[in-house]
The first five atom37 places (N, CA, C, CB, O) and aatype in JSON, in Angstrom:
{
  "aatype": [12, 2, 0, 15, 15, 7, 0, 7, 13, 6, 9, 8, 15, 6, 0, 1, 7, 15, 8, 17, 19, 0, 17, 0, 9, 1, 14, 7, 3, 15, 0, 14, 18, 5, 15, 19, 9, 19, 19, 7, 0, 15, 1, 6, 6, 0, 6, 15, 1, 0, 1, 6, 17, 0, 0, 1, 16, 0, 0, 19, 5, 0, 7, 15, 0, 7, 15, 15],
  "atom_mask": [
    [1, 1, 1, 1, 1],
    [1, 1, 1, 1, 1],
    [1, 1, 1, 1, 1],
    [1, 1, 1, 1, 1],
    [1, 1, 1, 1, 1],
    [1, 1, 1, 0, 1],
    [1, 1, 1, 1, 1],
    [1, 1, 1, 0, 1],
    [1, 1, 1, 1, 1],
    [1, 1, 1, 1, 1],
    [1, 1, 1, 1, 1],
    [1, 1, 1, 1, 1],
    [1, 1, 1, 1, 1],
    [1, 1, 1, 1, 1],
    [1, 1, 1, 1, 1],
    [1, 1, 1, 1, 1],
    [1, 1, 1, 0, 1],
    [1, 1, 1, 1, 1],
    [1, 1, 1, 1, 1],
    [1, 1, 1, 1, 1],
    [1, 1, 1, 1, 1],
    [1, 1, 1, 1, 1],
    [1, 1, 1, 1, 1],
    [1, 1, 1, 1, 1],
    [1, 1, 1, 1, 1],
    [1, 1, 1, 1, 1],
    [1, 1, 1, 1, 1],
    [1, 1, 1, 0, 1],
    [1, 1, 1, 1, 1],
    [1, 1, 1, 1, 1],
    [1, 1, 1, 1, 1],
    [1, 1, 1, 1, 1],
    [1, 1, 1, 1, 1],
    [1, 1, 1, 1, 1],
    [1, 1, 1, 1, 1],
    [1, 1, 1, 1, 1],
    [1, 1, 1, 1, 1],
    [1, 1, 1, 1, 1],
    [1, 1, 1, 1, 1],
    [1, 1, 1, 0, 1],
    [1, 1, 1, 1, 1],
    [1, 1, 1, 1, 1],
    [1, 1, 1, 1, 1],
    [1, 1, 1, 1, 1],
    [1, 1, 1, 1, 1],
    [1, 1, 1, 1, 1],
    [1, 1, 1, 1, 1],
    [1, 1, 1, 1, 1],
    [1, 1, 1, 1, 1],
    [1, 1, 1, 1, 1],
    [1, 1, 1, 1, 1],
    [1, 1, 1, 1, 1],
    [1, 1, 1, 1, 1],
    [1, 1, 1, 1, 1],
    [1, 1, 1, 1, 1],
    [1, 1, 1, 1, 1],
    [1, 1, 1, 1, 1],
    [1, 1, 1, 1, 1],
    [1, 1, 1, 1, 1],
    [1, 1, 1, 1, 1],
    [1, 1, 1, 1, 1],
    [1, 1, 1, 1, 1],
    [1, 1, 1, 0, 1],
    [1, 1, 1, 1, 1],
    [1, 1, 1, 1, 1],
    [1, 1, 1, 0, 1],
    [1, 1, 1, 1, 1],
    [1, 1, 1, 1, 1]
  ],
  "atom_positions": [
    [[0.39, 52.12, 24.2], [0.01, 50.76, 23.87], [-0.15, 49.98, 25.16], [1.06, 50.1, 22.93], [0.61, 50.17, 26.11]],
    [[-1.11, 49.12, 25.18], [-1.43, 48.34, 26.37], [-1.31, 46.86, 25.99], [-2.86, 48.67, 26.91], [-1.62, 46.49, 24.86]],
    [[-0.86, 46.03, 26.9], [-0.79, 44.6, 26.63], [-1.48, 43.83, 27.74], [0.69, 44.13, 26.48], [-1.2, 44.04, 28.92]],
    [[-2.38, 42.96, 27.36], [-3.02, 42.07, 28.31], [-3.15, 40.71, 27.63], [-4.42, 42.62, 28.77], [-2.89, 40.59, 26.44]],
    [[-3.54, 39.71, 28.37], [-3.56, 38.35, 27.84], [-4.95, 37.95, 27.37], [-3.07, 37.38, 28.89], [-5.95, 38.38, 27.94]],
    [[-5.0, 37.13, 26.34], [-6.27, 36.59, 25.87], [-6.06, 35.36, 25.01], [0.0, 0.0, 0.0], [-5.55, 35.47, 23.9]],
    [[-6.44, 34.2, 25.49], [-6.41, 32.93, 24.74], [-5.05, 32.64, 24.12], [-7.46, 32.95, 23.66], [-4.97, 32.23, 22.96]],
    [[-3.98, 32.85, 24.87], [-2.65, 32.59, 24.33], [-2.1, 33.71, 23.48], [0.0, 0.0, 0.0], [-1.01, 33.59, 22.92]],
    [[-2.82, 34.8, 23.38], [-2.39, 35.97, 22.64], [-2.13, 37.11, 23.62], [-3.45, 36.38, 21.58], [-2.62, 37.09, 24.75]],
    [[-1.36, 38.09, 23.18], [-1.24, 39.35, 23.9], [-2.16, 40.34, 23.21], [0.24, 39.86, 23.95], [-2.16, 40.42, 21.98]],
    [[-2.93, 41.09, 23.97], [-3.84, 42.08, 23.41], [-3.21, 43.46, 23.59], [-5.25, 42.01, 24.1], [-2.83, 43.84, 24.7]],
    [[-3.11, 44.19, 22.5], [-2.56, 45.54, 22.52], [-3.63, 46.51, 22.03], [-1.28, 45.64, 21.63], [-4.51, 46.13, 21.26]],
    [[-3.55, 47.75, 22.49], [-4.53, 48.74, 22.05], [-3.92, 50.12, 22.05], [-5.77, 48.71, 22.95], [-2.91, 50.38, 22.71]],
    [[-4.55, 51.01, 21.28], [-4.14, 52.41, 21.29], [-5.28, 53.27, 20.76], [-2.87, 52.62, 20.44], [-6.14, 52.81, 20.01]],
    [[-5.26, 54.53, 21.18], [-6.26, 55.48, 20.72], [-5.92, 55.88, 19.29], [-6.33, 56.73, 21.65], [-4.76, 56.1, 18.95]],
    [[-6.95, 55.98, 18.46], [-6.8, 56.45, 17.09], [-7.94, 57.43, 16.83], [-6.82, 55.26, 16.05], [-9.06, 57.02, 16.53]],
    [[-7.65, 58.7, 16.94], [-8.69, 59.71, 16.76], [-9.7, 59.61, 17.88], [0.0, 0.0, 0.0], [-9.35, 59.62, 19.06]],
    [[-10.97, 59.5, 17.51], [-12.04, 59.47, 18.51], [-12.41, 58.05, 18.94], [-13.26, 60.17, 17.96], [-13.39, 57.87, 19.66]],
    [[-11.66, 57.05, 18.5], [-11.97, 55.67, 18.87], [-10.68, 54.96, 19.3], [-12.64, 54.91, 17.7], [-9.6, 55.55, 19.27]],
    [[-10.82, 53.7, 19.69], [-9.7, 52.86, 20.08], [-9.62, 51.67, 19.14], [-9.83, 52.39, 21.55], [-10.64, 51.19, 18.66]],
    [[-8.41, 51.21, 18.88], [-8.22, 49.97, 18.14], [-7.44, 49.0, 19.02], [-7.47, 50.23, 16.8], [-6.65, 49.41, 19.86]],
    [[-7.68, 47.73, 18.82], [-6.97, 46.69, 19.57], [-6.66, 45.55, 18.61], [-7.81, 46.2, 20.79], [-7.33, 45.36, 17.6]],
    [[-5.63, 44.8, 18.95], [-5.24, 43.67, 18.12], [-4.57, 42.62, 19.0], [-4.3, 44.12, 16.98], [-4.11, 42.91, 20.1]],
    [[-4.53, 41.41, 18.48], [-3.93, 40.28, 19.19], [-2.62, 39.92, 18.49], [-4.91, 39.04, 19.23], [-2.55, 39.9, 17.26]],
    [[-1.6, 39.64, 19.29], [-0.35, 39.14, 18.74], [0.06, 37.89, 19.5], [0.76, 40.22, 18.82], [-0.27, 37.72, 20.67]],
    [[0.77, 37.03, 18.81], [1.35, 35.87, 19.48], [2.54, 36.35, 20.29], [1.76, 34.76, 18.44], [3.28, 37.23, 19.84]],
    [[2.76, 35.79, 21.47], [3.93, 36.2, 22.25], [5.2, 36.07, 21.42], [4.05, 35.33, 23.54], [5.44, 35.05, 20.77]],
    [[6.0, 37.12, 21.43], [7.24, 37.13, 20.66], [7.1, 37.77, 19.29], [0.0, 0.0, 0.0], [8.11, 38.14, 18.68]],
    [[5.88, 37.91, 18.79], [5.65, 38.58, 17.51], [5.44, 40.06, 17.74], [4.44, 37.96, 16.78], [5.23, 40.5, 18.87]],
    [[5.5, 40.84, 16.66], [5.31, 42.27, 16.81], [4.14, 42.81, 15.98], [6.56, 42.99, 16.43], [3.75, 43.96, 16.16]],
    [[3.59, 42.0, 15.1], [2.5, 42.45, 14.22], [1.18, 41.81, 14.63], [2.83, 42.12, 12.75], [1.17, 40.73, 15.21]],
    [[0.07, 42.48, 14.33], [-1.24, 41.88, 14.62], [-1.38, 40.51, 13.95], [-2.38, 42.82, 14.14], [-1.06, 40.36, 12.77]],
    [[-1.86, 39.53, 14.7], [-2.04, 38.18, 14.16], [-3.05, 38.23, 13.02], [-2.51, 37.2, 15.26], [-4.15, 38.77, 13.18]],
    [[-2.7, 37.67, 11.89], [-3.51, 37.66, 10.67], [-3.91, 39.07, 10.23], [-4.77, 36.8, 10.89], [-4.91, 39.25, 9.53]],
    [[-3.15, 40.07, 10.64], [-3.37, 41.48, 10.27], [-4.74, 42.0, 10.67], [-3.19, 41.66, 8.78], [-5.28, 42.91, 10.03]],
    [[-5.33, 41.43, 11.73], [-6.67, 41.83, 12.17], [-6.57, 42.86, 13.29], [-7.47, 40.6, 12.64], [-5.84, 42.66, 14.26]],
    [[-7.31, 43.97, 13.14], [-7.49, 44.92, 14.22], [-8.99, 45.12, 14.4], [-6.77, 46.28, 13.93], [-9.76, 45.0, 13.45]],
    [[-9.4, 45.41, 15.61], [-10.82, 45.65, 15.9], [-10.96, 47.05, 16.48], [-11.39, 44.58, 16.89], [-10.02, 47.59, 17.08]],
    [[-12.12, 47.64, 16.29], [-12.37, 49.02, 16.69], [-13.41, 49.05, 17.8], [-12.85, 49.87, 15.48], [-14.35, 48.24, 17.81]],
    [[-13.25, 49.97, 18.73], [-14.22, 50.17, 19.79], [-14.32, 51.64, 20.14], [0.0, 0.0, 0.0], [-13.4, 52.42, 19.88]],
    [[-15.42, 52.02, 20.74], [-15.62, 53.4, 21.17], [-14.72, 53.73, 22.36], [-17.09, 53.64, 21.53], [-14.36, 54.89, 22.56]],
    [[-14.36, 52.71, 23.14], [-13.49, 52.9, 24.3], [-12.39, 51.84, 24.26], [-14.3, 52.81, 25.64], [-12.47, 50.87, 23.5]],
    [[-11.37, 52.03, 25.08], [-10.3, 51.03, 25.16], [-10.86, 49.7, 25.62], [-9.18, 51.5, 26.11], [-10.51, 48.65, 25.08]],
    [[-11.73, 49.74, 26.61], [-12.31, 48.51, 27.15], [-13.07, 47.75, 26.07], [-13.24, 48.82, 28.34], [-12.95, 46.53, 25.96]],
    [[-13.86, 48.46, 25.28], [-14.64, 47.81, 24.22], [-13.72, 47.19, 23.17], [-15.6, 48.81, 23.57], [-13.92, 46.05, 22.76]],
    [[-12.73, 47.94, 22.73], [-11.81, 47.42, 21.71], [-11.06, 46.2, 22.21], [-10.82, 48.51, 21.27], [-10.94, 45.21, 21.5]],
    [[-10.55, 46.27, 23.44], [-9.81, 45.14, 24.0], [-10.72, 43.93, 24.22], [-9.14, 45.53, 25.31], [-10.29, 42.8, 24.0]],
    [[-11.94, 44.16, 24.64], [-12.89, 43.07, 24.83], [-13.15, 42.36, 23.5], [-14.2, 43.59, 25.44], [-13.17, 41.13, 23.44]],
    [[-13.36, 43.14, 22.46], [-13.59, 42.55, 21.13], [-12.36, 41.79, 20.64], [-13.96, 43.65, 20.12], [-12.5, 40.72, 20.04]],
    [[-11.18, 42.32, 20.9], [-9.95, 41.62, 20.49], [-9.79, 40.31, 21.26], [-8.72, 42.52, 20.71], [-9.38, 39.31, 20.68]],
    [[-10.11, 40.32, 22.58], [-10.04, 39.07, 23.36], [-11.03, 38.04, 22.84], [-10.31, 39.35, 24.86], [-10.7, 36.86, 22.75]],
    [[-12.25, 38.48, 22.5], [-13.24, 37.56, 21.94], [-12.76, 36.98, 20.62], [-14.59, 38.28, 21.75], [-12.89, 35.78, 20.38]],
    [[-12.2, 37.81, 19.77], [-11.68, 37.34, 18.48], [-10.55, 36.34, 18.72], [-11.17, 38.53, 17.62], [-10.5, 35.3, 18.06]],
    [[-9.64, 36.65, 19.65], [-8.53, 35.75, 19.95], [-9.03, 34.4, 20.48], [-7.58, 36.39, 20.97], [-8.5, 33.36, 20.11]],
    [[-10.04, 34.43, 21.32], [-10.59, 33.18, 21.87], [-11.23, 32.34, 20.76], [-11.64, 33.48, 22.97], [-11.02, 31.13, 20.71]],
    [[-11.99, 32.98, 19.87], [-12.59, 32.24, 18.74], [-11.51, 31.67, 17.83], [-13.53, 33.16, 17.94], [-11.61, 30.53, 17.38]],
    [[-10.48, 32.46, 17.56], [-9.39, 32.02, 16.69], [-8.66, 30.83, 17.32], [-8.4, 33.17, 16.43], [-8.36, 29.85, 16.64]],
    [[-8.38, 30.91, 18.61], [-7.7, 29.81, 19.31], [-8.56, 28.55, 19.3], [-7.38, 30.21, 20.76], [-8.04, 27.45, 19.13]],
    [[-9.88, 28.7, 19.47], [-10.78, 27.55, 19.46], [-10.8, 26.88, 18.09], [-12.2, 27.96, 19.87], [-10.79, 25.66, 17.99]],
    [[-10.84, 27.69, 17.04], [-10.83, 27.14, 15.68], [-9.51, 26.41, 15.42], [-11.04, 28.26, 14.63], [-9.51, 25.32, 14.85]],
    [[-8.41, 27.01, 15.83], [-7.1, 26.37, 15.64], [-7.0, 25.08, 16.42], [-5.98, 27.32, 16.05], [-6.43, 24.1, 15.93]],
    [[-7.53, 25.05, 17.63], [-7.5, 23.83, 18.44], [-8.34, 22.74, 17.79], [-7.99, 24.11, 19.87], [-7.97, 21.57, 17.81]],
    [[-9.48, 23.12, 17.22], [-10.33, 22.15, 16.54], [-9.72, 21.62, 15.28], [0.0, 0.0, 0.0], [-9.84, 20.44, 14.98]],
    [[-9.05, 22.47, 14.52], [-8.44, 22.02, 13.27], [-7.16, 21.24, 13.51], [-8.14, 23.21, 12.37], [-6.76, 20.45, 12.65]],
    [[-6.51, 21.44, 14.66], [-5.29, 20.69, 14.96], [-5.6, 19.2, 15.16], [-4.6, 21.27, 16.22], [-4.79, 18.35, 14.82]],
    [[-6.77, 18.9, 15.7], [-7.14, 17.51, 15.93], [-7.78, 16.84, 14.74], [0.0, 0.0, 0.0], [-7.97, 15.62, 14.75]],
    [[-8.12, 17.61, 13.69], [-8.82, 17.02, 12.55], [-7.91, 16.71, 11.38], [-9.92, 17.93, 12.1], [-8.4, 16.41, 10.29]],
    [[-6.6, 16.79, 11.55], [-5.66, 16.53, 10.45], [-5.52, 15.06, 10.18], [-4.31, 17.12, 10.75], [-4.77, 14.67, 9.29]]
  ]
}
């Protein structure tokens, strides 16, 4: 498992058969945020997709925090 940072999330990944999966977790949590995992042909692709998802999720949350 690998951990890197992305938009306030930690990005983790692991090989699963012939592909890689990656997911974002909030620091201190142990499960994928919103149970989302992304798939890539390589570790780099899977982690890149997870970072993009985390950035979009953080942006949506930041936008909804100000609209209450």
